[in-house]
Jmol script that loads the backbone (N, CA, C; Angstrom):
load data "model"
ATOM      1  N   MET A   1    -167.108 -39.541 -98.065  1.00  0.00           N
ATOM      2  CA  MET A   1    -166.868 -40.804 -97.405  1.00  0.00           C
ATOM      3  C   MET A   1    -166.358 -40.538 -96.001  1.00  0.00           C
ATOM      4  N   LYS A   2    -167.064 -41.093 -95.032  1.00  0.00           N
ATOM      5  CA  LYS A   2    -166.683 -40.859 -93.650  1.00  0.00           C
ATOM      6  C   LYS A   2    -165.752 -41.949 -93.169  1.00  0.00           C
ATOM      7  N   LEU A   3    -164.555 -41.543 -92.749  1.00  0.00           N
ATOM      8  CA  LEU A   3    -163.622 -42.498 -92.166  1.00  0.00           C
ATOM      9  C   LEU A   3    -163.547 -42.246 -90.670  1.00  0.00           C
ATOM     10  N   LYS A   4    -163.883 -43.249 -89.888  1.00  0.00           N
ATOM     11  CA  LYS A   4    -163.848 -43.058 -88.441  1.00  0.00           C
ATOM     12  C   LYS A   4    -162.446 -43.272 -87.910  1.00  0.00           C
ATOM     13  N   VAL A   5    -161.609 -42.244 -88.055  1.00  0.00           N
ATOM     14  CA  VAL A   5    -160.241 -42.308 -87.544  1.00  0.00           C
ATOM     15  C   VAL A   5    -159.865 -40.973 -86.933  1.00  0.00           C
ATOM     16  N   ARG A   6    -159.096 -41.026 -85.864  1.00  0.00           N
ATOM     17  CA  ARG A   6    -158.635 -39.796 -85.238  1.00  0.00           C
ATOM     18  C   ARG A   6    -157.323 -39.350 -85.864  1.00  0.00           C
ATOM     19  N   ASN A   7    -156.530 -40.303 -86.329  1.00  0.00           N
ATOM     20  CA  ASN A   7    -155.221 -40.008 -86.878  1.00  0.00           C
ATOM     21  C   ASN A   7    -155.355 -39.191 -88.169  1.00  0.00           C
ATOM     22  N   SER A   8    -154.764 -37.994 -88.172  1.00  0.00           N
ATOM     23  CA  SER A   8    -154.961 -37.091 -89.301  1.00  0.00           C
ATOM     24  C   SER A   8    -154.334 -37.626 -90.587  1.00  0.00           C
ATOM     25  N   LYS A   9    -153.291 -38.439 -90.446  1.00  0.00           N
ATOM     26  CA  LYS A   9    -152.672 -39.022 -91.642  1.00  0.00           C
ATOM     27  C   LYS A   9    -153.657 -39.961 -92.338  1.00  0.00           C
ATOM     28  N   ASN A  10    -154.367 -40.739 -91.516  1.00  0.00           N
ATOM     29  CA  ASN A  10    -155.327 -41.689 -92.075  1.00  0.00           C
ATOM     30  C   ASN A  10    -156.528 -40.992 -92.699  1.00  0.00           C
ATOM     31  N   LYS A  11    -156.872 -39.822 -92.179  1.00  0.00           N
ATOM     32  CA  LYS A  11    -158.033 -39.100 -92.702  1.00  0.00           C
ATOM     33  C   LYS A  11    -157.829 -38.714 -94.163  1.00  0.00           C
ATOM     34  N   LYS A  12    -156.564 -38.460 -94.506  1.00  0.00           N
ATOM     35  CA  LYS A  12    -156.279 -38.027 -95.874  1.00  0.00           C
ATOM     36  C   LYS A  12    -156.286 -39.174 -96.870  1.00  0.00           C
ATOM     37  N   GLN A  13    -156.179 -40.403 -96.357  1.00  0.00           N
ATOM     38  CA  GLN A  13    -156.143 -41.548 -97.259  1.00  0.00           C
ATOM     39  C   GLN A  13    -157.523 -41.790 -97.854  1.00  0.00           C
ATOM     40  N   LYS A  14    -157.547 -42.057 -99.154  1.00  0.00           N
ATOM     41  CA  LYS A  14    -158.818 -42.332 -99.803  1.00  0.00           C
ATOM     42  C   LYS A  14    -158.780 -43.722-100.411  1.00  0.00           C
ATOM     43  N   LYS A  15    -159.952 -44.326-100.506  1.00  0.00           N
ATOM     44  CA  LYS A  15    -160.023 -45.612-101.178  1.00  0.00           C
ATOM     45  C   LYS A  15    -159.993 -45.353-102.674  1.00  0.00           C
ATOM     46  N   THR A  16    -159.311 -46.232-103.412  1.00  0.00           N
ATOM     47  CA  THR A  16    -159.121 -45.951-104.824  1.00  0.00           C
ATOM     48  C   THR A  16    -159.561 -47.103-105.718  1.00  0.00           C
ATOM     49  N   GLY A  17    -160.646 -47.769-105.361  1.00  0.00           N
ATOM     50  CA  GLY A  17    -161.151 -48.833-106.232  1.00  0.00           C
ATOM     51  C   GLY A  17    -162.027 -48.259-107.327  1.00  0.00           C
ATOM     52  N   PHE A  18    -162.369 -49.097-108.300  1.00  0.00           N
ATOM     53  CA  PHE A  18    -163.235 -48.679-109.401  1.00  0.00           C
ATOM     54  C   PHE A  18    -164.587 -48.227-108.865  1.00  0.00           C
ATOM     55  N   LEU A  19    -165.176 -49.035-107.990  1.00  0.00           N
ATOM     56  CA  LEU A  19    -166.514 -48.731-107.484  1.00  0.00           C
ATOM     57  C   LEU A  19    -166.525 -47.479-106.627  1.00  0.00           C
ATOM     58  N   THR A  20    -165.435 -47.282-105.877  1.00  0.00           N
ATOM     59  CA  THR A  20    -165.333 -46.086-105.049  1.00  0.00           C
ATOM     60  C   THR A  20    -165.362 -44.849-105.940  1.00  0.00           C
ATOM     61  N   ARG A  21    -164.636 -44.924-107.070  1.00  0.00           N
ATOM     62  CA  ARG A  21    -164.602 -43.778-107.976  1.00  0.00           C
ATOM     63  C   ARG A  21    -165.937 -43.560-108.657  1.00  0.00           C
ATOM     64  N   GLN A  22    -166.700 -44.646-108.845  1.00  0.00           N
ATOM     65  CA  GLN A  22    -167.996 -44.512-109.505  1.00  0.00           C
ATOM     66  C   GLN A  22    -168.978 -43.708-108.646  1.00  0.00           C
ATOM     67  N   LYS A  23    -168.698 -43.568-107.363  1.00  0.00           N
ATOM     68  CA  LYS A  23    -169.653 -42.935-106.456  1.00  0.00           C
ATOM     69  C   LYS A  23    -169.739 -41.424-106.601  1.00  0.00           C
ATOM     70  N   THR A  24    -168.727 -40.784-107.212  1.00  0.00           N
ATOM     71  CA  THR A  24    -168.780 -39.332-107.376  1.00  0.00           C
ATOM     72  C   THR A  24    -168.702 -38.975-108.851  1.00  0.00           C
ATOM     73  N   ALA A  25    -169.187 -37.802-109.174  1.00  0.00           N
ATOM     74  CA  ALA A  25    -169.171 -37.344-110.565  1.00  0.00           C
ATOM     75  C   ALA A  25    -167.743 -37.268-111.086  1.00  0.00           C
ATOM     76  N   GLY A  26    -166.831 -36.738-110.258  1.00  0.00           N
ATOM     77  CA  GLY A  26    -165.427 -36.619-110.651  1.00  0.00           C
ATOM     78  C   GLY A  26    -164.798 -37.986-110.876  1.00  0.00           C
ATOM     79  N   GLY A  27    -165.155 -38.940-110.027  1.00  0.00           N
ATOM     80  CA  GLY A  27    -164.608 -40.292-110.142  1.00  0.00           C
ATOM     81  C   GLY A  27    -165.093 -40.983-111.407  1.00  0.00           C
ATOM     82  N   ARG A  28    -166.356 -40.755-111.751  1.00  0.00           N
ATOM     83  CA  ARG A  28    -166.893 -41.343-112.974  1.00  0.00           C
ATOM     84  C   ARG A  28    -166.165 -40.799-114.186  1.00  0.00           C
ATOM     85  N   LYS A  29    -165.789 -39.536-114.090  1.00  0.00           N
ATOM     86  CA  LYS A  29    -165.046 -38.902-115.181  1.00  0.00           C
ATOM     87  C   LYS A  29    -163.679 -39.577-115.326  1.00  0.00           C
ATOM     88  N   VAL A  30    -163.031 -39.870-114.195  1.00  0.00           N
ATOM     89  CA  VAL A  30    -161.733 -40.552-114.206  1.00  0.00           C
ATOM     90  C   VAL A  30    -161.869 -41.929-114.842  1.00  0.00           C
ATOM     91  N   ASN A  31    -162.899 -42.677-114.437  1.00  0.00           N
ATOM     92  CA  ASN A  31    -163.103 -44.021-114.975  1.00  0.00           C
ATOM     93  C   ASN A  31    -163.373 -43.980-116.466  1.00  0.00           C
ATOM     94  N   LYS A  32    -164.130 -42.986-116.867  1.00  0.00           N
ATOM     95  CA  LYS A  32    -164.460 -42.838-118.283  1.00  0.00           C
ATOM     96  C   LYS A  32    -163.190 -42.563-119.083  1.00  0.00           C
ATOM     97  N   ARG A  33    -162.318 -41.729-118.531  1.00  0.00           N
ATOM     98  CA  ARG A  33    -161.060 -41.377-119.188  1.00  0.00           C
ATOM     99  C   ARG A  33    -160.176 -42.623-119.323  1.00  0.00           C
ATOM    100  N   GLN A  34    -160.128 -43.409-118.239  1.00  0.00           N
ATOM    101  CA  GLN A  34    -159.317 -44.635-118.272  1.00  0.00           C
ATOM    102  C   GLN A  34    -159.852 -45.612-119.295  1.00  0.00           C
ATOM    103  N   ARG A  35    -161.185 -45.692-119.368  1.00  0.00           N
ATOM    104  CA  ARG A  35    -161.791 -46.620-120.304  1.00  0.00           C
ATOM    105  C   ARG A  35    -161.474 -46.210-121.730  1.00  0.00           C
ATOM    106  N   ALA A  36    -161.471 -44.890-121.966  1.00  0.00           N
ATOM    107  CA  ALA A  36    -161.168 -44.377-123.293  1.00  0.00           C
ATOM    108  C   ALA A  36    -159.720 -44.685-123.682  1.00  0.00           C
ATOM    109  N   ARG A  37    -158.816 -44.585-122.708  1.00  0.00           N
ATOM    110  CA  ARG A  37    -157.410 -44.798-122.997  1.00  0.00           C
ATOM    111  C   ARG A  37    -157.038 -46.263-123.166  1.00  0.00           C
ATOM    112  N   HIS A  38    -157.599 -47.110-122.324  1.00  0.00           N
ATOM    113  CA  HIS A  38    -157.128 -48.492-122.298  1.00  0.00           C
ATOM    114  C   HIS A  38    -158.194 -49.491-122.715  1.00  0.00           C
ATOM    115  N   GLY A  39    -159.245 -49.036-123.323  1.00  0.00           N
ATOM    116  CA  GLY A  39    -160.342 -49.952-123.585  1.00  0.00           C
ATOM    117  C   GLY A  39    -161.029 -50.212-122.256  1.00  0.00           C
ATOM    118  N   SER A  40    -161.743 -51.306-122.110  1.00  0.00           N
ATOM    119  CA  SER A  40    -162.393 -51.555-120.833  1.00  0.00           C
ATOM    120  C   SER A  40    -161.316 -51.810-119.794  1.00  0.00           C
ATOM    121  N   ILE A  41    -161.497 -51.281-118.586  1.00  0.00           N
ATOM    122  CA  ILE A  41    -160.458 -51.298-117.552  1.00  0.00           C
ATOM    123  C   ILE A  41    -160.175 -52.736-117.115  1.00  0.00           C
TER     124      ILE A  41
END
end "model"
wireframe off; spacefill off
backbone 0.3
color backbone group
């Protein structure tokens, strides 16, 4: 994910929505784990 910011603090910030996590294999794994623990999120 490309963030157009010069500030290095902002570069480290990531979006943490459900759909954002669905975009990567690792994120899908996180969502799957949450779904397993709490039923549907």
